[in-house]
Backbone as numpy.savetxt, mean C-alpha at the origin, in Angstrom:
# Nx Ny Nz CAx CAy CAz Cx Cy Cz
-7.22 -11.07 7.67 -6.24 -10.03 7.96 -4.90 -10.65 8.33
-4.91 -11.80 8.99 -3.68 -12.45 9.39 -2.84 -12.83 8.17
-3.49 -13.31 7.10 -2.77 -13.63 5.87 -2.13 -12.39 5.27
-2.83 -11.28 5.36 -2.30 -10.02 4.83 -1.04 -9.61 5.57
-1.08 -9.67 6.89 0.08 -9.28 7.69 1.25 -10.23 7.44
0.97 -11.50 7.29 2.02 -12.47 7.00 2.65 -12.17 5.64
1.83 -11.87 4.64 2.32 -11.54 3.31 3.21 -10.30 3.36
2.76 -9.26 4.08 3.54 -8.03 4.20 4.89 -8.32 4.83
4.90 -9.13 5.87 6.15 -9.49 6.55 7.07 -10.29 5.63
6.51 -11.26 4.91 7.32 -12.08 4.00 7.94 -11.26 2.87
7.25 -10.21 2.45 7.75 -9.36 1.36 8.73 -8.30 1.86
8.91 -8.22 3.17 9.83 -7.23 3.73 9.26 -5.82 3.69
7.95 -5.71 3.66 7.28 -4.41 3.63 6.88 -4.01 5.04
6.45 -2.78 5.20 6.01 -2.27 6.50 4.50 -2.07 6.47
3.80 -2.64 7.43 2.34 -2.53 7.48 1.88 -1.10 7.74
2.76 -0.25 8.21 2.39 1.14 8.49 2.52 2.04 7.26
3.09 1.52 6.18 3.28 2.32 4.97 1.96 2.54 4.24
1.93 3.56 3.42 0.80 3.84 2.54 1.20 3.48 1.12
0.19 3.29 0.30 0.41 3.00 -1.11 -0.61 3.79 -1.93
-0.19 4.23 -3.08 -1.10 4.93 -3.99 -1.74 3.88 -4.91
-3.05 3.80 -4.89 -3.77 2.83 -5.71 -3.67 3.15 -7.20
-3.34 4.40 -7.54 -3.26 4.80 -8.94 -1.92 4.40 -9.57
-0.82 4.64 -8.86 0.50 4.40 -9.47 1.31 3.33 -8.73
0.77 2.74 -7.69 1.40 1.68 -6.90 2.74 2.13 -6.32
2.80 3.34 -5.84 3.99 3.87 -5.18 3.83 3.67 -3.68
4.83 3.04 -3.05 4.84 2.87 -1.60 5.57 4.04 -0.96
5.06 4.52 0.17 5.72 5.61 0.87 5.35 5.58 2.34
6.03 6.39 3.11 5.89 6.44 4.57 4.44 6.62 4.99
4.06 5.92 6.04 2.69 5.97 6.54 2.25 7.32 7.08
3.19 8.18 7.42 2.83 9.51 7.92 2.37 10.41 6.80
2.77 10.11 5.58 2.44 10.94 4.43 1.12 10.47 3.82
0.16 11.35 3.63 -1.12 11.00 3.01 -1.24 11.61 1.62
-0.10 11.99 1.03 -0.07 12.63 -0.28 0.94 11.89 -1.14
0.52 11.33 -2.26 1.42 10.55 -3.11 2.48 11.44 -3.74
3.76 11.14 -3.51 4.83 11.95 -4.08 4.96 11.79 -5.61
4.46 10.69 -6.15 4.56 10.46 -7.60 3.39 11.10 -8.35
2.18 10.88 -7.87 0.97 11.41 -8.54 0.66 12.85 -8.14
1.22 13.28 -7.02 0.91 14.60 -6.47 -0.59 14.71 -6.13
-1.15 13.61 -5.59 -2.56 13.57 -5.24 -2.75 12.78 -3.96
-3.90 12.91 -3.34 -4.18 12.20 -2.10 -5.33 11.21 -2.26
-6.06 11.26 -3.37 -7.29 10.49 -3.52 -7.08 8.98 -3.57
-5.96 8.52 -4.08 -5.72 7.08 -4.20 -4.90 6.50 -3.07
-4.56 7.30 -2.07 -3.67 6.85 -0.99 -4.44 5.97 -0.01
-3.87 4.79 0.26 -4.47 3.83 1.19 -3.38 3.25 2.07
-3.78 2.76 3.23 -2.86 2.00 4.07 -2.55 0.69 3.33
-1.33 0.22 3.42 -0.92 -0.98 2.69 -1.82 -2.19 2.98
-2.13 -2.50 4.25 -3.02 -3.65 4.50 -4.40 -3.48 3.86
-4.93 -2.27 3.87 -6.24 -2.01 3.25 -6.17 -2.23 1.74
-5.07 -1.79 1.13 -4.88 -1.97 -0.31 -4.87 -3.45 -0.66
-4.11 -4.24 0.09 -4.01 -5.68 -0.19 -5.36 -6.36 0.02
-6.09 -5.97 1.07 -7.41 -6.56 1.31 -8.42 -6.17 0.23
-8.26 -5.00 -0.36 -9.18 -4.53 -1.40 -8.83 -5.06 -2.78
-7.56 -4.94 -3.18 -7.14 -5.27 -4.54 -6.40 -6.60 -4.65
-6.08 -7.21 -3.53 -5.38 -8.48 -3.54 -3.87 -8.30 -3.67
-3.16 -9.38 -3.45 -1.70 -9.36 -3.53 -1.22 -9.05 -4.95
-2.02 -9.44 -5.93 -1.66 -9.21 -7.33 -1.65 -7.72 -7.66
-2.37 -6.92 -6.89 -2.42 -5.48 -7.12 -1.08 -4.80 -6.97
-0.18 -5.40 -6.20 1.16 -4.83 -6.01 2.04 -5.03 -7.23
1.64 -5.91 -8.14 2.49 -6.25 -9.29 2.17 -5.42 -10.52
1.24 -4.48 -10.42 0.87 -3.67 -11.59 2.03 -2.87 -12.09
């Protein structure tokens, strides 16, 4: 987890943000509904996404 937090910091991202696993859209952590997909099923916390799909998952 420490590597994940360091990566997030180095990329200038916020660990509290959410990301949609379907379309890789980053958005505010308070929102649990993807503004691009108009769905909630793929929404994950950014650290969870990186731990699940790896850093390469952000480059899709």
